[in-house]
TIMI-2910 file (N, C-alpha, C, CB; in pm, 1 decimal, decimal comma, always signed):
<rs>
+----------+----------+----------+----------+----------+----------+----------+----------+----------+----------+----------+----------+------+
!      n_x !      n_y !      n_z !     ca_x !     ca_y !     ca_z !      c_x !      c_y !      c_z !     cb_x !     cb_y !     cb_z ! resn !
+----------+----------+----------+----------+----------+----------+----------+----------+----------+----------+----------+----------+------+
!  +9548,7 ! +10218,5 ! +11175,1 !  +9660,9 ! +10126,2 ! +11164,6 !  +9680,8 ! +10090,9 ! +11018,2 !  +9637,2 !  +9998,3 ! +11250,3 !  Met !
!  +9800,6 ! +10108,0 ! +10965,4 !  +9826,9 ! +10075,0 ! +10825,3 !  +9815,4 !  +9924,3 ! +10801,9 !  +9966,7 ! +10124,9 ! +10783,6 !  Pro !
!  +9767,4 !  +9889,4 ! +10683,2 !  +9753,3 !  +9748,8 ! +10646,9 !  +9889,6 !  +9689,7 ! +10613,1 !  +9656,2 !  +9732,4 ! +10528,0 !  Ser !
!  +9906,0 !  +9562,4 ! +10643,6 ! +10030,5 !  +9493,4 ! +10608,3 ! +10019,1 !  +9428,9 ! +10470,9 ! +10065,4 !  +9387,2 ! +10714,0 !  Thr !
!  +9901,1 !  +9441,4 ! +10406,9 !  +9877,3 !  +9378,2 ! +10277,0 !  +9827,8 !  +9478,2 ! +10172,2 !  +9776,2 !  +9265,2 ! +10292,0 !  Val !
!  +9741,5 !  +9568,7 ! +10213,2 !  +9675,8 !  +9659,9 ! +10119,8 !  +9744,6 !  +9795,8 ! +10121,4 !  +9526,4 !  +9675,1 ! +10154,6 !  Ile !
!  +9785,1 !  +9841,0 ! +10002,0 !  +9849,2 !  +9971,9 !  +9989,6 !  +9745,2 ! +10083,2 !  +9983,4 !  +9938,6 !  +9976,2 !  +9865,0 !  Lys !
!  +9643,5 ! +10064,5 !  +9896,3 !  +9536,3 ! +10163,5 !  +9886,9 !  +9414,8 ! +10099,7 !  +9822,6 !  +9581,8 ! +10287,8 !  +9806,4 !  Lys !
!  +9303,3 ! +10169,6 !  +9832,6 !  +9179,3 ! +10120,0 !  +9775,2 !  +9094,9 ! +10237,2 !  +9729,4 !  +9101,9 ! +10033,2 !  +9876,5 !  Tyr !
!  +9003,3 ! +10207,0 !  +9637,6 !  +8915,8 ! +10310,2 !  +9582,0 !  +8783,9 ! +10242,8 !  +9545,6 !  +8981,2 ! +10381,1 !  +9456,4 !  Glu !
!  +8674,9 ! +10314,4 !  +9562,2 !  +8543,5 ! +10260,2 !  +9530,0 !  +8477,3 ! +10346,1 !  +9423,1 !  +8454,7 ! +10252,6 !  +9656,2 !  Tyr !
!  +8431,2 ! +10280,9 !  +9317,0 !  +8361,0 ! +10348,3 !  +9208,8 !  +8212,4 ! +10316,8 !  +9225,0 !  +8415,0 ! +10303,3 !  +9067,3 !  Phe !
!  +8141,3 ! +10405,1 !  +9293,2 !  +8003,0 ! +10377,3 !  +9333,4 !  +7909,6 ! +10357,9 !  +9214,1 !  +7951,0 ! +10490,0 !  +9420,2 !  Ser !
!  +7930,4 ! +10433,8 !  +9105,7 !  +7840,7 ! +10422,5 !  +8991,6 !  +7849,3 ! +10284,4 !  +8925,3 !  +7872,5 ! +10531,1 !  +8890,0 !  Glu !
!  +7962,8 ! +10216,1 !  +8941,9 !  +7979,5 ! +10082,0 !  +8883,1 !  +7989,6 !  +9972,3 !  +8988,4 !  +8103,4 ! +10078,9 !  +8795,7 !  Lys !
!  +7986,4 ! +10011,9 !  +9115,6 !  +7996,7 !  +9918,2 !  +9227,9 !  +8124,5 !  +9834,0 !  +9220,2 !  +7874,1 !  +9826,3 !  +9231,1 !  Met !
!  +8235,6 !  +9901,7 !  +9191,0 !  +8365,7 !  +9835,0 !  +9180,6 !  +8455,8 !  +9882,0 !  +9293,5 !  +8432,0 !  +9862,6 !  +9043,0 !  Ile !
!  +8511,4 !  +9787,3 !  +9365,6 !  +8610,8 !  +9815,3 !  +9468,4 !  +8746,4 !  +9776,8 !  +9412,8 !  +8580,0 !  +9738,5 !  +9601,3 !  Leu !
!  +8833,7 !  +9874,4 !  +9396,7 !  +8968,9 !  +9850,6 !  +9345,0 !  +9065,1 !  +9846,1 !  +9463,5 !  +9011,5 !  +9961,8 !  +9241,6 !  Arg !
!  +9141,4 !  +9737,9 !  +9469,1 !  +9239,2 !  +9718,8 !  +9576,6 !  +9377,9 !  +9712,3 !  +9515,5 !  +9208,9 !  +9589,8 !  +9659,0 !  Ile !
!  +9468,9 !  +9795,4 !  +9565,8 !  +9610,0 !  +9785,5 !  +9528,1 !  +9684,8 !  +9728,4 !  +9647,9 !  +9669,2 !  +9925,7 !  +9484,5 !  Glu !
!  +9752,5 !  +9617,0 !  +9623,0 !  +9826,8 !  +9549,9 !  +9728,4 !  +9969,3 !  +9603,0 !  +9735,3 !  +9827,2 !  +9398,5 !  +9705,9 !  Phe !
! +10033,8 !  +9581,2 !  +9847,7 ! +10172,2 !  +9626,3 !  +9864,6 ! +10264,0 !  +9564,9 !  +9759,9 ! +10222,7 !  +9591,7 ! +10004,4 !  Leu !
! +10225,9 !  +9449,0 !  +9707,5 ! +10305,1 !  +9381,3 !  +9603,1 ! +10299,0 !  +9455,5 !  +9470,6 ! +10256,0 !  +9238,0 !  +9583,7 !  Ser !
! +10203,5 !  +9549,0 !  +9458,2 ! +10184,3 !  +9622,3 !  +9333,7 ! +10069,7 !  +9567,2 !  +9250,3 ! +10311,0 !  +9619,9 !  +9253,1 !  Gly !
! +10020,7 !  +9448,4 !  +9283,4 !  +9907,9 !  +9391,1 !  +9210,8 !  +9781,9 !  +9471,1 !  +9241,2 !  +9888,2 !  +9242,1 !  +9247,7 !  Lys !
!  +9698,5 !  +9486,6 !  +9138,3 !  +9573,6 !  +9560,9 !  +9151,8 !  +9459,2 !  +9472,1 !  +9105,4 !  +9577,5 !  +9693,7 !  +9070,4 !  Ile !
!  +9355,7 !  +9464,8 !  +9187,9 !  +9237,4 !  +9385,6 !  +9156,4 !  +9113,1 !  +9471,8 !  +9166,6 !  +9226,2 !  +9264,1 !  +9249,9 !  Tyr !
!  +9018,9 !  +9446,6 !  +9076,1 !  +8886,4 !  +9506,9 !  +9083,3 !  +8788,5 !  +9400,4 !  +9128,7 !  +8843,7 !  +9567,8 !  +8946,2 !  Asp !
!  +8712,6 !  +9431,0 !  +9232,8 !  +8604,9 !  +9344,5 !  +9280,0 !  +8474,9 !  +9409,6 !  +9236,4 !  +8610,0 !  +9323,1 !  +9436,7 !  Tyr !
!  +8396,0 !  +9336,6 !  +9155,0 !  +8276,1 !  +9391,3 !  +9095,0 !  +8151,8 !  +9358,4 !  +9178,1 !  +8260,2 !  +9338,8 !  +8953,3 !  Met !
!  +8049,1 !  +9440,7 !  +9157,1 !  +7918,6 !  +9420,8 !  +9219,2 !  +7922,9 !  +9431,4 !  +9371,9 !  +7863,7 !  +9286,1 !  +9179,4 !  Glu !
!  +8019,1 !  +9507,2 !  +9424,0 !  +8030,8 !  +9525,6 !  +9569,0 !  +7936,1 !  +9637,1 !  +9612,0 !  +8178,3 !  +9558,6 !  +9610,5 !  Val !
!  +7835,3 !  +9605,8 !  +9693,1 !  +7742,4 !  +9710,0 !  +9738,2 !  +7812,8 !  +9815,7 !  +9824,0 !  +7627,3 !  +9647,1 !  +9817,3 !  Pro !
!  +7760,7 !  +9936,3 !  +9819,8 !  +7821,5 ! +10045,7 !  +9896,4 !  +7827,2 ! +10012,4 ! +10045,3 !  +7743,3 ! +10176,0 !  +9874,7 !  Lys !
!  +7726,1 !  +9944,5 ! +10096,1 !  +7726,7 !  +9911,1 ! +10239,2 !  +7844,3 !  +9819,6 ! +10274,9 !  +7594,0 !  +9843,7 ! +10278,6 !  Ile !
!  +7879,4 !  +9729,7 ! +10184,0 !  +7995,3 !  +9642,2 ! +10207,4 !  +8123,7 !  +9725,2 ! +10202,0 !  +8000,2 !  +9526,5 ! +10102,1 !  Val !
!  +8131,1 !  +9817,0 ! +10105,9 !  +8246,9 !  +9906,4 ! +10099,4 !  +8259,1 !  +9989,3 ! +10227,2 !  +8236,5 !  +9999,1 !  +9977,0 !  Tyr !
!  +8146,5 ! +10041,4 ! +10275,5 !  +8149,1 ! +10121,2 ! +10398,8 !  +8197,4 ! +10037,2 ! +10517,3 !  +8009,0 ! +10179,0 ! +10428,6 !  Asp !
!  +8154,7 !  +9911,7 ! +10523,7 !  +8201,7 !  +9822,4 ! +10630,2 !  +8350,9 !  +9794,9 ! +10615,0 !  +8122,7 !  +9689,8 ! +10628,8 !  Glu !
!  +8395,9 !  +9775,8 ! +10491,9 !  +8538,7 !  +9755,1 ! +10464,1 !  +8619,9 !  +9874,9 ! +10512,4 !  +8562,2 !  +9732,0 ! +10312,7 !  Phe !
!  +8573,4 !  +9994,9 ! +10476,6 !  +8643,6 ! +10117,9 ! +10519,2 !  +8656,1 ! +10127,6 ! +10669,4 !  +8571,3 ! +10240,9 ! +10467,2 !  Arg !
!  +8552,0 ! +10085,3 ! +10740,7 !  +8551,1 ! +10095,7 ! +10885,7 !  +8616,1 !  +9979,1 ! +10957,8 !  +8412,6 ! +10109,3 ! +10932,5 !  Gly !
!  +8655,0 !  +9877,7 ! +10883,6 !  +8712,3 !  +9758,0 ! +10945,8 !  +8849,3 !  +9787,8 ! +11006,1 !  +8723,7 !  +9644,4 ! +10843,1 !  Ala !
!  +8874,6 !  +9730,3 ! +11123,5 !  +9004,9 !  +9747,0 ! +11187,9 !  +9114,3 !  +9685,4 ! +11101,3 !  +9005,1 !  +9682,9 ! +11328,6 !  Phe !
!  +9087,9 !  +9565,6 ! +11048,6 !  +9183,3 !  +9497,9 ! +10960,1 !  +9121,3 !  +9485,4 ! +10821,3 !  +9222,7 !  +9357,1 ! +11016,4 !  Ser !
!  +9170,9 !  +9565,3 ! +10728,3 !  +9119,6 !  +9561,3 ! +10591,1 !  +9147,0 !  +9426,1 ! +10525,8 !  +9182,1 !  +9673,4 ! +10507,5 !  Lys !
!  +9264,5 !  +9369,6 ! +10549,1 !  +9299,5 !  +9241,0 ! +10490,0 !  +9209,0 !  +9129,0 ! +10538,4 !  +9443,2 !  +9207,2 ! +10520,9 !  Gly !
!  +9179,9 !  +9127,0 ! +10666,9 !  +9090,8 !  +9024,7 ! +10722,9 !  +8950,7 !  +9041,6 ! +10666,0 !  +9087,5 !  +9032,7 ! +10877,7 !  Thr !
!  +8902,0 !  +9164,4 ! +10659,0 !  +8768,7 !  +9189,0 ! +10603,3 !  +8764,0 !  +9144,4 ! +10458,0 !  +8730,8 !  +9338,4 ! +10615,0 !  Phe !
!  +8865,9 !  +9179,1 ! +10381,3 !  +8872,3 !  +9140,0 ! +10240,7 !  +8863,5 !  +8987,7 ! +10227,1 !  +9002,4 !  +9192,4 ! +10175,8 !  Leu !
!  +8939,1 !  +8917,1 ! +10307,7 !  +8941,1 !  +8770,9 ! +10299,6 !  +8810,7 !  +8706,4 ! +10344,8 !  +9054,2 !  +8717,1 ! +10382,3 !  Asn !
!  +8743,4 !  +8765,4 ! +10441,9 !  +8624,0 !  +8702,9 ! +10498,5 !  +8492,7 !  +8748,6 ! +10435,4 !  +8619,2 !  +8729,9 ! +10644,3 !  Lys !
!  +8490,6 !  +8870,1 ! +10377,4 !  +8363,0 !  +8925,5 ! +10332,1 !  +8358,4 !  +8963,9 ! +10183,9 !  +8330,9 !  +9045,3 ! +10413,4 !  Lys !
!  +8474,2 !  +8964,1 ! +10117,5 !  +8475,1 !  +9007,8 !  +9977,1 !  +8527,1 !  +8897,0 !  +9885,3 !  +8561,7 !  +9134,5 !  +9960,8 !  Ile !
!  +8646,0 !  +8846,2 !  +9912,1 !  +8700,5 !  +8737,4 !  +9828,9 !  +8607,8 !  +8616,8 !  +9836,1 !  +8844,5 !  +8698,1 !  +9874,7 !  Lys !
!  +8575,7 !  +8562,9 !  +9719,4 !  +8487,8 !  +8448,0 !  +9714,1 !  +8340,0 !  +8482,7 !  +9710,4 !  +8514,2 !  +8361,3 !  +9829,9 !  Gly !
!  +8308,1 !  +8609,6 !  +9733,3 !  +8168,7 !  +8653,5 !  +9732,1 !  +8135,9 !  +8740,6 !  +9610,4 !  +8137,7 !  +8730,0 !  +9859,6 !  Phe !
!  +8237,5 !  +8806,1 !  +9555,8 !  +8216,9 !  +8898,1 !  +9444,3 !  +8313,4 !  +8864,5 !  +9331,5 !  +8235,2 !  +9044,9 !  +9489,7 !  Tyr !
!  +8266,9 !  +8877,2 !  +9206,0 !  +8357,7 !  +8851,4 !  +9093,6 !  +8471,6 !  +8952,7 !  +9093,7 !  +8281,4 !  +8856,6 !  +8959,0 !  Pro !
!  +8585,1 !  +8912,1 !  +9042,0 !  +8700,6 !  +9000,8 !  +9040,0 !  +8778,6 !  +8981,6 !  +8911,4 !  +8790,8 !  +8976,0 !  +9161,6 !  Phe !
!  +8863,7 !  +9078,8 !  +8883,7 !  +8960,1 !  +9065,8 !  +8774,5 !  +9087,4 !  +9137,1 !  +8815,6 !  +8903,8 !  +9124,0 !  +8640,4 !  Lys !
!  +9198,1 !  +9083,2 !  +8769,4 !  +9326,5 !  +9147,1 !  +8797,1 !  +9347,6 !  +9257,3 !  +8694,6 !  +9444,0 !  +9043,8 !  +8793,8 !  Arg !
!  +9376,4 !  +9375,8 !  +8744,7 !  +9398,3 !  +9491,9 !  +8659,0 !  +9546,2 !  +9503,9 !  +8625,2 !  +9347,7 !  +9620,9 !  +8727,2 !  Val !
!  +9632,7 !  +9469,8 !  +8720,9 !  +9777,5 !  +9478,7 !  +8701,7 !  +9842,8 !  +9369,9 !  +8785,1 !  +9832,4 !  +9620,4 !  +8740,9 !  Ser !
!  +9949,5 !  +9314,6 !  +8731,7 ! +10020,1 !  +9210,4 !  +8806,5 ! +10135,6 !  +9264,7 !  +8889,8 ! +10072,1 !  +9105,7 !  +8711,5 !  Asn !
! +10149,7 !  +9395,0 !  +8893,1 ! +10254,0 !  +9455,6 !  +8976,3 ! +10389,3 !  +9463,6 !  +8909,0 ! +10267,7 !  +9379,3 !  +9102,8 !  Gly !
! +10396,0 !  +9419,5 !  +8784,7 ! +10521,3 !  +9425,6 !  +8709,1 ! +10505,3 !  +9527,6 !  +8597,3 ! +10560,1 !  +9285,3 !  +8651,5 !  Lys !
! +10612,9 !  +9594,5 !  +8562,0 ! +10600,3 !  +9690,4 !  +8452,0 ! +10569,3 !  +9618,4 !  +8321,6 ! +10728,9 !  +9773,4 !  +8437,5 !  Pro !
! +10496,3 !  +9686,9 !  +8233,5 ! +10467,1 !  +9630,2 !  +8101,8 ! +10597,7 !  +9611,7 !  +8025,3 ! +10368,9 !  +9721,1 !  +8022,0 !  Asp !
! +10606,8 !  +9505,8 !  +7943,5 ! +10728,9 !  +9485,8 !  +7864,5 ! +10745,8 !  +9598,0 !  +7762,6 ! +10725,5 !  +9349,0 !  +7792,9 !  Pro !
! +10869,7 !  +9625,3 !  +7729,3 ! +10896,7 !  +9728,9 !  +7629,6 ! +10846,2 !  +9680,6 !  +7493,9 ! +11049,3 !  +9763,0 !  +7623,5 !  Leu !
! +10800,3 !  +9773,1 !  +7409,4 ! +10738,9 !  +9733,3 !  +7282,4 ! +10838,1 !  +9692,8 !  +7173,6 ! +10655,1 !  +9845,0 !  +7231,7 !  Pro !
! +10965,4 !  +9683,0 !  +7203,5 ! +11062,9 !  +9642,9 !  +7099,4 ! +11143,7 !  +9524,6 !  +7141,4 ! +11156,1 !  +9757,0 !  +7065,9 !  Phe !
+----------+----------+----------+----------+----------+----------+----------+----------+----------+----------+----------+----------+------+
</rs>
């Protein structure tokens, strides 16, 4: 079932970073996410619910993109 919030996700195992791209275009990196948590996330029926209950608030994060194009340099 497609997510109503998450467009795509990627896991960088060597750095334990879970990157989430939302339908809004915003991209966040969640750091220090163990592979077992990522595996549970992948298998979750609702990715958005899992993200809210098991990842947000438990792991540090940073916004990679705000979903808006970068301003022109002139």
